[in-house]
N, C-alpha and C positions, 0 to 999 in steps of 0.2 A: 813452191807452186802449189795452188789448190784447184781443184776441179769439181764443179757442180755437175753430176751426171744423173738425171732423172731416173727413177725406176723402170720406166717403160723403155728406155734406151738401153739400161743393163740387160733387161730382159730380151730386147731384140738381139743385142750382141750374143747373149747365151744361147739363143735359138740358132742364130747363124753358125755359131761354134760347133753346136751338137749336130746341126744338119750337115756340115762340112766333113766331120770326123769321119775318116782318119786323115783328111787332108786338112790344110789351113784354109780358114775363111780370111777374107781380108775386105777393107773398105776405109772410108775417109770420114772424118769427124767435121761437121759443120758447127760453128759456135762463135762466141765472142771472147775476146781478151781485154781485160783491163788491169794492167800492171801484171802482178803474179796470180790473178783470178781468171781462171778459164770457166766458160759455162758452155756445155754442149747442148745443141738444140736438135740436131738430127745426125743420124748415122746413114751414110750413103754406101750400101753393099757394092763391092767390086768384084768382077770376075777375076779370079787368081789364073793367070797365065803361066805360073811356074810349073815346070815338068815335074819337079821332085814334090812329093806329098808333104815335106817338112820346111818348105820355102813358101814365100808369096811374093807375086808380082802383080800390082793392080793393072788392068786393062786400061791403056791410056784414053780410050773412049769414055769409060766410066769415070776416070779422074776428070776430064774435061766437062762431062755432065755434072758432076758433083760441083764442080768450081762454078759453073753457070747457076746452079740452083742456089748455092751459097750467096753469090753475088745478088742474084734477084730477091733473095730475102734479107738482103742487107747485112750479111754475115761473111765469114771468111772460113776456109779450111784451116782448122787449127790443130789438126793431127790425123793420125792414121790408127786402125786397129786391125789385130789379126789374132789368129788362134795358135796355140801350141799343143797339137794333139799328143797326149801322152807325155807332155813335158811340164815345164815349170812356168808360172806367171811372172816371167822376168825376161829381159833381152838376152837373146842367144848371141853367139858369136856373129852369126849371120846378120843380126838385126844391128850389132854394133858396127859390122863392116859397111852396112847400108845406110846408116844415119848420116846426114849431113846438115839438115836445116836446123840451126840453134833454136831453141825454145818450142820446138815442135813436139807436140804430144803423141805418145804412143800407148794405146791401151793394148793389154795382152791377156787373152783367157787361155788358161790351161784347161784342158778337158780330157776326160777318160771316155768320152762318149755318152756319160750319163750325167755327170756334174761339171760345173764350171767354176775355176776360181779367178778372179779378176784383179789385175794390178795396172797401175799407170805409171808412167815415166816421162820425164822431159829430157830431150837431148840437149846437153849443154857440153860443148867440146871441152874435153875429148871423150866424154862418155855420157851415162845416163844417170839422172837423179830421180828417186822415187817421189811421186806427188801424194798430196793428201787429199782425199775425198771429202767434200764439204756437205754433200747429201747424205742422208742416212742410207747405209748399205752394208750388208754382211758379206763375208767372204765367199759363202756358199750361194750361188745364184740359181739354184735349182728351186722351182716354183711349182705349184700344183699343175699349172698350165704347161711347163716344161717337162714335167713327168710324162705327159702324153706323147712326148716325141721320142722317148727312148724305147 
């Protein structure tokens, strides 16, 4: 599976991850799917209702608002995103336990509060497969505008 993720959305995700550190940020990804090609068009931040700092639970009201926005734009919710503070950009055991929707995209940003590393996965029962990014992107998402946040 391949994902086109525009640089402004990469930067948005990094800003959210850095701002939430040391807690997880979370949200939903609006976009399109044609076969194994995904295209992200918007990220919808969600309030994280999880009590633990290393978990995420998207507020149901934010989920509904993102769904309505996606439908209004002729798109769908193709995935979710969240950060792993001081962790790895890979699905955790908690992520594996919570995944259920086949072909649903998961973007994960590992952050130390200064830099972010992004990876993407698609859930295919019984586990995750790493995806390929089709837009130009480096592993280090810190940009000059993001340096101002640290």
